[in-house]
C-alpha positions in Angstrom: 64.0 259.6 224.3 65.8 257.8 221.5 66.3 254.4 223.0 67.8 251.9 220.5 67.6 254.5 217.7 70.9 254.5 215.9 72.2 257.2 213.6 72.0 261.0 213.5 68.8 262.9 212.8 70.6 265.7 210.9 67.7 268.0 211.5 65.4 266.0 209.1 62.5 263.5 209.3 63.4 259.9 208.5 62.4 260.0 204.9 64.4 263.1 204.3 67.4 261.5 206.1 67.3 258.5 203.8 67.0 260.7 200.7 69.9 262.8 201.9 72.2 259.8 202.5 71.3 258.3 199.1 72.0 261.6 197.4 75.4 262.0 199.1 76.4 258.4 198.2 75.3 258.9 194.6 77.3 262.2 194.4 80.4 260.4 195.6 80.0 257.5 193.2 79.2 259.7 190.2 82.4 261.7 190.6 84.1 258.5 189.3 82.0 258.6 186.1 84.1 258.4 182.9 84.6 261.7 181.1 82.8 260.5 177.9 79.5 260.0 179.8 79.3 263.6 180.8 76.9 265.9 178.8 78.3 269.2 177.8 76.3 271.1 180.4 77.1 268.7 183.3 79.5 270.0 185.9 82.6 267.9 186.3 84.1 267.1 189.7 87.2 268.9 190.8 88.7 265.7 192.0 87.2 262.3 191.2 86.3 260.1 194.2 85.9 263.1 196.6 83.0 265.2 197.9 83.0 267.9 200.5 80.2 267.9 203.1 79.6 268.5 206.8 81.4 266.2 209.3 78.2 264.6 210.7 76.8 263.9 207.2 80.1 262.3 206.1 80.1 260.1 209.1 76.5 259.1 208.5 76.9 258.3 204.8 80.1 256.3 205.1 78.4 253.0 206.1 76.1 253.2 203.1 79.1 253.9 200.7 81.1 251.0 202.2 78.1 248.6 201.9 77.6 249.5 198.2 81.3 249.1 197.4 81.4 245.7 199.2 78.5 244.5 197.1 80.2 245.7 193.9 83.4 244.1 194.9 81.8 240.7 195.6 80.0 240.9 192.2 83.3 241.0 190.3 84.0 237.3 190.7 80.6 236.4 189.1 81.0 239.0 186.3 84.4 237.6 185.4 83.0 234.0 185.4 80.1 235.0 183.2 82.4 236.9 180.7 84.2 233.6 180.0 80.9 231.9 179.0 79.5 234.8 177.0 79.3 234.7 173.2 80.8 237.3 170.9 77.9 237.0 168.3 75.6 239.9 167.9 72.2 239.6 169.5 69.5 238.2 167.2 71.9 236.5 164.8 71.7 232.7 164.0 75.0 232.1 166.0 73.5 234.0 169.0 70.3 232.0 168.8 72.3 228.8 168.7 74.3 229.8 171.8 71.0 230.9 173.5 69.6 227.4 173.1 72.8 225.6 174.1 74.1 224.4 177.5 76.6 227.3 177.5 73.8 229.8 177.9 72.5 227.8 180.9 75.9 228.0 182.5 76.2 231.8 181.6 72.8 232.4 183.1 73.8 230.7 186.4 77.0 232.6 186.5 75.6 236.0 185.9 72.5 235.6 188.2 74.3 236.6 191.4 75.8 239.7 189.7 72.4 240.7 188.5 71.0 240.3 192.0 73.8 242.5 193.4 73.2 245.1 190.7 69.5 245.3 191.7 70.5 245.5 195.4 72.8 248.5 194.6 70.0 250.1 192.7 67.7 249.6 195.7 70.2 251.1 198.1 71.1 254.2 195.9 68.1 254.6 193.7 70.2 255.1 190.5 71.1 252.8 187.6 74.0 255.0 186.7 75.5 254.6 190.1 75.2 250.8 189.8 77.0 250.9 186.4 79.8 253.1 187.8 80.1 250.9 190.9 80.3 247.6 189.0 82.4 248.8 186.1 84.9 251.2 187.8 84.9 251.1 191.6 84.3 247.4 192.2 87.4 246.2 190.2 89.6 248.8 191.9 88.7 247.5 195.4 88.3 243.8 194.5 91.2 242.6 196.7 90.5 245.1 199.6 88.4 243.9 202.5 86.8 247.1 203.7 88.0 250.5 204.5 87.3 252.0 201.1 86.8 255.6 202.2 88.4 258.1 204.5 87.0 261.2 206.2 89.4 264.2 206.4 88.3 267.1 208.6 88.8 270.5 207.0 90.2 273.3 209.1 87.9 276.1 207.8 84.3 276.0 208.8 81.5 276.4 206.3 80.6 280.0 205.5 77.2 281.0 206.7 76.6 278.7 209.7 80.2 277.8 210.6 79.4 274.0 210.3 82.4 271.7 210.5 83.3 270.5 207.0 84.9 267.3 205.9 86.1 265.5 202.8 84.7 262.0 202.1 86.9 260.3 199.6 88.0 256.9 198.3 91.3 255.6 199.4 94.0 255.0 196.9 93.1 257.8 194.5 94.3 261.0 196.2 96.9 259.4 198.5 100.0 261.4 199.2 103.1 259.4 198.4 105.9 259.5 201.0 109.4 259.6 199.6 111.7 257.2 201.2 114.8 258.9 202.6 117.9 256.9 201.9 120.4 257.5 204.7 124.1 257.1 203.8 126.1 254.8 206.2 128.3 256.8 208.5 131.8 255.6 209.3 
């Protein structure tokens, strides 16, 4: 019996389930990685912000993705506040040392501390520093003014070859949206 046990087993033991969900979430986030960060041998995604997986896996990974994006979205306020207090001097210079010993550094440190804690939380949830960077630099600012609902699941009509598993697309909203053209009707007399 599975009383009070939430979530799908997905045919795996609990450790493998967690690893699978982290891997799927990382795959989705890393499709948003900028082009210049790819090595020559790395495969590039067909469409950024989109992965194709089975329907149960997509439904199971969605809460983890939403949680990570929410953390990155909330960190944006602290990052912006810290940017205004940061110095432009190169690290190790006399000007930087003077800033480091000033009251402005204390204010910068207090401002950036929540963002650092949120970065560490994202690394804990996903297990990847690259993912934390992509989330905080690219995905977080995009969804800064959106309160939830960052992803959508689209069921695919064709099943997976081999085992006929139901497939689905997990993607971020706003990127691959279809635009409806407004039809202007002429007044009739």
